[in-house]
C-alpha beads as a LAMMPS data file, in Angstrom:
LAMMPS data file: protein, C-alpha beads

161 atoms
160 bonds

1 atom types
1 bond types

-500.0 500.0 xlo xhi
-500.0 500.0 ylo yhi
-500.0 500.0 zlo zhi

Masses

1 110.0

Atoms # bond

1 1 1 0.052 0.073 -0.060
2 1 1 2.703 2.283 -1.074
3 1 1 -0.312 4.369 -2.834
4 1 1 -1.321 6.454 0.093
5 1 1 2.046 7.789 0.628
6 1 1 2.517 9.072 -2.563
7 1 1 -1.135 10.771 -2.322
8 1 1 -0.029 12.362 0.860
9 1 1 2.940 13.697 -0.811
10 1 1 0.821 15.226 -3.527
11 1 1 -1.482 16.892 -1.213
12 1 1 1.599 18.499 0.847
13 1 1 2.683 19.703 -2.606
14 1 1 -0.691 21.194 -3.392
15 1 1 -1.033 22.715 -0.071
16 1 1 2.344 24.319 -0.515
17 1 1 1.379 25.457 -4.073
18 1 1 -1.915 27.166 -2.450
19 1 1 0.335 28.990 -0.043
20 1 1 2.094 30.785 -2.752
21 1 1 -0.956 31.409 -5.085
22 1 1 -2.356 35.199 -4.165
23 1 1 -5.907 35.746 -5.032
24 1 1 -6.825 39.552 -5.846
25 1 1 -10.170 40.932 -4.847
26 1 1 -12.781 41.300 -7.116
27 1 1 -12.363 44.318 -9.198
28 1 1 -8.732 44.614 -9.098
29 1 1 -6.339 43.603 -11.834
30 1 1 -2.804 42.994 -12.352
31 1 1 -0.473 45.570 -14.222
32 1 1 0.087 44.711 -17.585
33 1 1 3.625 45.602 -19.069
34 1 1 3.732 47.934 -21.840
35 1 1 3.492 46.606 -25.233
36 1 1 7.042 46.362 -26.650
37 1 1 7.514 46.749 -30.528
38 1 1 9.985 44.240 -32.484
39 1 1 13.315 44.735 -32.192
40 1 1 14.851 47.199 -34.578
41 1 1 16.987 44.729 -36.525
42 1 1 13.678 42.390 -37.067
43 1 1 11.667 45.517 -38.368
44 1 1 14.632 46.223 -40.734
45 1 1 14.798 42.628 -41.916
46 1 1 10.812 42.750 -42.633
47 1 1 11.096 46.148 -44.381
48 1 1 14.034 44.416 -46.668
49 1 1 11.860 41.374 -47.172
50 1 1 9.187 43.809 -48.516
51 1 1 11.490 45.861 -51.018
52 1 1 13.021 42.495 -52.254
53 1 1 9.540 41.172 -52.946
54 1 1 8.381 44.346 -54.585
55 1 1 11.460 44.523 -56.872
56 1 1 11.401 40.843 -57.886
57 1 1 14.676 40.094 -56.014
58 1 1 15.785 36.996 -54.501
59 1 1 18.481 37.405 -51.763
60 1 1 20.810 34.430 -51.645
61 1 1 23.587 35.505 -49.319
62 1 1 24.543 38.815 -47.618
63 1 1 27.034 40.380 -45.196
64 1 1 26.212 43.953 -45.462
65 1 1 24.059 46.338 -43.687
66 1 1 20.429 46.678 -44.662
67 1 1 20.787 50.218 -46.125
68 1 1 23.438 49.268 -48.697
69 1 1 21.495 46.153 -49.715
70 1 1 18.498 48.222 -50.299
71 1 1 20.678 50.525 -52.502
72 1 1 22.258 47.597 -54.370
73 1 1 18.462 46.225 -54.819
74 1 1 17.157 49.605 -56.085
75 1 1 20.016 50.368 -58.483
76 1 1 20.077 47.174 -59.962
77 1 1 16.237 47.065 -60.822
78 1 1 16.777 50.645 -62.356
79 1 1 19.646 49.309 -64.196
80 1 1 17.465 46.461 -65.573
81 1 1 14.469 48.543 -66.239
82 1 1 16.564 51.108 -68.187
83 1 1 18.115 48.460 -70.141
84 1 1 15.008 46.574 -70.851
85 1 1 13.770 49.547 -72.616
86 1 1 16.544 49.955 -74.726
87 1 1 17.122 46.109 -75.701
88 1 1 16.088 43.159 -74.767
89 1 1 18.853 41.548 -73.850
90 1 1 20.749 43.429 -71.146
91 1 1 24.542 43.651 -71.214
92 1 1 25.869 42.429 -67.881
93 1 1 29.253 43.956 -68.171
94 1 1 27.488 47.330 -68.487
95 1 1 25.431 46.692 -65.638
96 1 1 28.233 45.222 -63.405
97 1 1 30.208 48.505 -64.112
98 1 1 27.333 50.781 -63.504
99 1 1 26.918 49.067 -60.253
100 1 1 30.381 48.754 -59.294
101 1 1 30.962 52.876 -60.020
102 1 1 27.905 53.590 -57.937
103 1 1 28.971 51.931 -54.992
104 1 1 32.699 53.271 -55.287
105 1 1 31.080 56.828 -55.356
106 1 1 28.911 55.871 -52.398
107 1 1 30.825 54.002 -50.341
108 1 1 34.508 54.389 -50.944
109 1 1 36.812 52.622 -53.353
110 1 1 37.367 48.905 -53.957
111 1 1 34.025 47.302 -54.706
112 1 1 33.779 44.395 -57.353
113 1 1 30.831 43.523 -59.200
114 1 1 29.928 40.066 -61.219
115 1 1 26.856 39.847 -63.144
116 1 1 25.857 36.871 -65.306
117 1 1 23.131 34.092 -65.664
118 1 1 25.588 31.051 -64.625
119 1 1 28.811 31.239 -62.686
120 1 1 31.039 30.232 -60.159
121 1 1 33.163 32.127 -57.574
122 1 1 35.387 32.444 -54.467
123 1 1 35.985 35.699 -53.143
124 1 1 37.562 37.326 -50.073
125 1 1 35.639 40.282 -48.873
126 1 1 35.938 42.980 -46.165
127 1 1 33.408 42.414 -43.452
128 1 1 29.989 44.091 -43.962
129 1 1 30.855 44.236 -47.756
130 1 1 29.217 41.261 -49.537
131 1 1 25.842 40.810 -51.167
132 1 1 24.601 37.940 -53.722
133 1 1 21.226 38.291 -55.114
134 1 1 19.210 37.809 -58.316
135 1 1 16.976 39.923 -60.139
136 1 1 14.974 38.456 -62.969
137 1 1 17.357 35.831 -64.603
138 1 1 20.627 37.525 -63.751
139 1 1 22.567 36.833 -60.571
140 1 1 24.563 39.952 -59.164
141 1 1 27.585 39.449 -56.879
142 1 1 28.924 42.777 -55.030
143 1 1 31.565 42.813 -52.745
144 1 1 34.162 45.037 -51.178
145 1 1 38.162 44.201 -50.498
146 1 1 40.427 45.704 -48.273
147 1 1 42.949 48.593 -49.973
148 1 1 46.221 48.527 -48.368
149 1 1 48.823 51.413 -49.507
150 1 1 51.815 50.015 -51.320
151 1 1 55.086 50.462 -49.598
152 1 1 57.494 51.684 -51.949
153 1 1 61.286 50.584 -51.474
154 1 1 63.962 53.649 -50.863
155 1 1 65.450 54.651 -54.105
156 1 1 68.634 52.944 -54.894
157 1 1 70.806 56.307 -54.452
158 1 1 69.751 56.062 -50.896
159 1 1 70.820 52.454 -50.651
160 1 1 74.381 52.795 -51.733
161 1 1 75.101 55.715 -49.945

Bonds

1 1 1 2
2 1 2 3
3 1 3 4
4 1 4 5
5 1 5 6
6 1 6 7
7 1 7 8
8 1 8 9
9 1 9 10
10 1 10 11
11 1 11 12
12 1 12 13
13 1 13 14
14 1 14 15
15 1 15 16
16 1 16 17
17 1 17 18
18 1 18 19
19 1 19 20
20 1 20 21
21 1 21 22
22 1 22 23
23 1 23 24
24 1 24 25
25 1 25 26
26 1 26 27
27 1 27 28
28 1 28 29
29 1 29 30
30 1 30 31
31 1 31 32
32 1 32 33
33 1 33 34
34 1 34 35
35 1 35 36
36 1 36 37
37 1 37 38
38 1 38 39
39 1 39 40
40 1 40 41
41 1 41 42
42 1 42 43
43 1 43 44
44 1 44 45
45 1 45 46
46 1 46 47
47 1 47 48
48 1 48 49
49 1 49 50
50 1 50 51
51 1 51 52
52 1 52 53
53 1 53 54
54 1 54 55
55 1 55 56
56 1 56 57
57 1 57 58
58 1 58 59
59 1 59 60
60 1 60 61
61 1 61 62
62 1 62 63
63 1 63 64
64 1 64 65
65 1 65 66
66 1 66 67
67 1 67 68
68 1 68 69
69 1 69 70
70 1 70 71
71 1 71 72
72 1 72 73
73 1 73 74
74 1 74 75
75 1 75 76
76 1 76 77
77 1 77 78
78 1 78 79
79 1 79 80
80 1 80 81
81 1 81 82
82 1 82 83
83 1 83 84
84 1 84 85
85 1 85 86
86 1 86 87
87 1 87 88
88 1 88 89
89 1 89 90
90 1 90 91
91 1 91 92
92 1 92 93
93 1 93 94
94 1 94 95
95 1 95 96
96 1 96 97
97 1 97 98
98 1 98 99
99 1 99 100
100 1 100 101
101 1 101 102
102 1 102 103
103 1 103 104
104 1 104 105
105 1 105 106
106 1 106 107
107 1 107 108
108 1 108 109
109 1 109 110
110 1 110 111
111 1 111 112
112 1 112 113
113 1 113 114
114 1 114 115
115 1 115 116
116 1 116 117
117 1 117 118
118 1 118 119
119 1 119 120
120 1 120 121
121 1 121 122
122 1 122 123
123 1 123 124
124 1 124 125
125 1 125 126
126 1 126 127
127 1 127 128
128 1 128 129
129 1 129 130
130 1 130 131
131 1 131 132
132 1 132 133
133 1 133 134
134 1 134 135
135 1 135 136
136 1 136 137
137 1 137 138
138 1 138 139
139 1 139 140
140 1 140 141
141 1 141 142
142 1 142 143
143 1 143 144
144 1 144 145
145 1 145 146
146 1 146 147
147 1 147 148
148 1 148 149
149 1 149 150
150 1 150 151
151 1 151 152
152 1 152 153
153 1 153 154
154 1 154 155
155 1 155 156
156 1 156 157
157 1 157 158
158 1 158 159
159 1 159 160
160 1 160 161
């Protein structure tokens, strides 16, 4: 007859739990914590996703701030739309050079851009400077590399002296 002991143990636990529970008098409510919005990062991601859907862009991979991604998306879409008005076959080289020049002028030098329908790549990029996405049937790889100044050797005349 072990069972009554386990029931006794349950009763004791229930009695302890009842002691912890506090009932409020009728009409009185607990304070409700204020509503907190989603974190800023989540809001930015949702906004960037909405922009990508609107522009028919598929983000493949990114290590870049949202504002820069948005700039790349919008500029690429504008380039493709402008090229589609001129001809049915957009020139990937022209698009890549235009996007690279835009990012060089806006965010500093050392940007590289590859645009095409089918290619493989392995690149080393600066932290926060990489995005890979597709628009319609073209894929865009935009990345930034580090620029380090070249140290010039001293002139030969100083070495001989």
